[in-house]
VOGU-3710 file (C-alpha; in Angstrom, 3 decimals, decimal comma):
1> mealeiikpk> 0,000/0,000/0,000  2,822/2,349/0,827  4,326/1,860/-2,644  0,935/2,489/-4,275  0,402/5,644/-2,228  3,885/7,070/-2,763  4,627/6,010/-6,341  1,026/6,088/-7,628  1,661/3,686/-10,508  -0,847/3,580/-13,341
11> yfllenvasm> -0,968/-0,231/-13,028  -0,142/-2,670/-10,226  0,061/-6,420/-9,680  0,062/-8,321/-6,387  0,223/-12,100/-6,053  -0,437/-14,420/-3,113  -1,219/-18,077/-2,512  -4,807/-19,159/-3,133  -4,768/-21,148/0,114  -4,846/-17,960/2,176
21> knserdiise> -7,749/-17,293/4,533  -10,809/-15,710/2,917  -10,736/-12,956/5,530  -7,162/-12,042/4,547  -8,029/-12,143/0,841  -11,005/-9,857/1,488  -8,880/-7,337/3,428  -6,368/-7,128/0,566  -9,214/-6,740/-1,951  -10,778/-3,943/0,061
31> ilgvqpimin> -7,487/-2,093/0,443  -6,570/-2,417/-3,244  -10,096/-1,809/-4,520  -10,056/-4,814/-6,853  -11,023/-8,463/-6,571  -8,319/-11,063/-7,221  -8,197/-13,366/-10,188  -7,355/-16,976/-9,287  -5,022/-18,568/-11,815  -3,597/-22,078/-11,579
41> satitaqnrr> -0,312/-22,431/-13,450  -1,374/-26,016/-14,193  -3,172/-24,637/-17,237  0,159/-23,846/-18,876  2,728/-25,983/-17,077  3,175/-29,301/-15,236  2,665/-27,789/-11,783  -0,422/-27,108/-9,709  0,266/-23,582/-8,493  -2,933/-21,808/-7,486
51> ryywtnipqi> -2,380/-18,094/-6,928  -4,480/-14,979/-6,485  -3,526/-11,964/-8,580  -4,804/-8,498/-7,696  -4,339/-6,060/-10,530  -5,909/-3,124/-12,310  -4,449/-4,270/-15,635  -7,416/-4,504/-18,033  -8,606/-7,253/-20,351  -7,238/-10,367/-18,674
61> halkskniki> -8,732/-13,357/-20,421  -8,697/-17,024/-19,439  -5,462/-18,888/-20,114  -5,550/-21,406/-22,949  -4,398/-24,844/-21,869  -1,030/-26,019/-23,125  -1,674/-29,555/-21,805  1,851/-29,876/-20,372  2,434/-32,905/-18,187  5,249/-34,085/-15,925
71> kdiaesnved> 6,781/-36,190/-18,706  7,085/-33,026/-20,820  9,332/-31,236/-18,307  11,266/-34,236/-16,945  14,936/-34,576/-17,742  16,368/-37,935/-18,736  19,629/-39,297/-17,306  19,297/-37,439/-14,009  22,352/-37,507/-11,742  22,256/-39,847/-8,731
81> kyylsekmin> 22,573/-36,916/-6,311  18,914/-36,004/-6,963  17,609/-39,425/-5,841  16,319/-39,920/-2,314  18,002/-42,470/-0,093  16,030/-45,460/1,143  16,292/-44,012/4,652  14,737/-40,710/3,597  11,923/-42,465/1,729  11,186/-44,632/4,779
91> nfinsksqfk> 11,190/-41,552/7,035  8,646/-39,895/4,754  6,469/-43,020/4,589  6,608/-43,712/8,340  6,091/-40,103/9,425  3,149/-39,526/11,760  2,238/-36,359/9,842  -1,297/-35,984/8,497  0,182/-35,437/5,032  1,031/-38,444/2,913
101> fkpctladdk> 4,185/-38,847/0,901  3,035/-39,040/-2,713  5,751/-38,993/-5,357  4,471/-38,480/-8,894  5,269/-40,695/-11,825  6,036/-39,628/-15,368  2,532/-40,856/-16,264  0,914/-38,353/-13,879  -0,310/-35,019/-15,150  0,796/-32,430/-12,603
111> lptltaryfk> 3,280/-31,914/-9,792  2,492/-30,254/-6,456  3,501/-26,623/-5,993  7,185/-25,789/-5,955  7,971/-23,666/-2,900  10,978/-21,656/-1,755  11,693/-24,285/0,898  12,084/-27,054/-1,699  15,816/-27,316/-0,968  14,849/-28,591/2,518
121> mgktdpyiqd> 12,986/-31,526/0,922  9,764/-31,938/2,845  7,475/-34,898/2,321  4,770/-32,829/0,568  7,181/-31,305/-1,962  7,201/-32,425/-5,601  9,078/-35,663/-6,282  9,229/-37,876/-9,350  9,331/-41,669/-9,223  10,988/-43,141/-12,281
131> ekgirkltpi> 12,646/-46,431/-13,211  15,698/-45,544/-11,069  13,880/-44,494/-7,893  12,309/-41,443/-6,260  13,995/-38,133/-6,828  13,648/-34,432/-6,325  13,346/-32,149/-9,313  16,483/-30,812/-10,901  16,907/-27,030/-11,084  16,251/-27,195/-14,844
141> eceriqtmpe> 12,966/-29,024/-14,237  12,044/-26,325/-11,713  12,850/-23,667/-14,297  10,634/-25,489/-16,778  7,632/-25,644/-14,424  8,063/-21,935/-13,712  8,309/-21,359/-17,502  11,778/-19,858/-17,177  14,488/-20,367/-19,803  16,656/-23,386/-19,051
151> nytkgisntq> 19,687/-22,518/-16,917  18,310/-19,045/-16,223  19,336/-19,465/-12,574  22,659/-21,162/-13,364  25,600/-19,529/-11,610  24,216/-19,703/-8,075  24,048/-22,721/-5,774  21,248/-25,236/-6,262  19,865/-24,222/-2,856  19,562/-20,629/-4,062
161> rykclgngwt> 18,153/-21,778/-7,414  15,381/-23,691/-5,633  14,648/-20,715/-3,364  14,491/-18,267/-6,268  12,302/-20,497/-8,402  9,965/-21,407/-5,543  9,564/-17,737/-4,613  9,161/-16,639/-8,214  6,175/-16,152/-10,434  5,297/-18,512/-13,250
171> vdviahifkg> 6,631/-16,334/-16,056  3,998/-17,246/-18,652  1,186/-16,362/-16,217  2,666/-12,911/-15,657  3,220/-12,447/-19,404  -0,437/-13,382/-19,922  -1,572/-10,766/-17,389  0,703/-8,111/-18,898  -0,743/-8,911/-22,332  -3,760/-6,887/-21,184
181> lkdkge> -1,548/-3,803/-21,393  -0,519/-4,613/-24,963  -4,136/-5,285/-25,953  -5,006/-1,848/-24,555  -2,174/-0,238/-26,501  -0,054/0,595/-23,444
//
């Protein structure tokens, strides 16, 4: 709000998780004077990533499905360092947590949401089970599900790559929203 009040931009964009409390969503909507648009990146990538976008950018239309699945973003010949140990898999399976460990296969459609804490490898994070075992996503696969160019985050540690990509926007969603400015002639 401070940035909006001081800078007074012609257009703005705010994003937050769609799992937020309705009361919090309503407060943000009231303050900004616009209702959010809920967009799931799953329409255009292999990741379920439901987000609210508050914006005054005009003419935002529904995304057209690209029908991208896990197999479309998965690398082949993945290094062993990305595979989970038997001990880690057993810890995930035997955990008393209410959340189940559910690795995806290459035959599945979509991965769970990539988060900034992915480098910590929690049991609800996205994992792929292939013929070699269960593994975490490579940084390139994370770039692909965020619709970033391959190796865009190369040059920093994998931990930082995962943090950046998990904290980032799905590029093609943002490009779609900004297309409303082009359609308006801005």
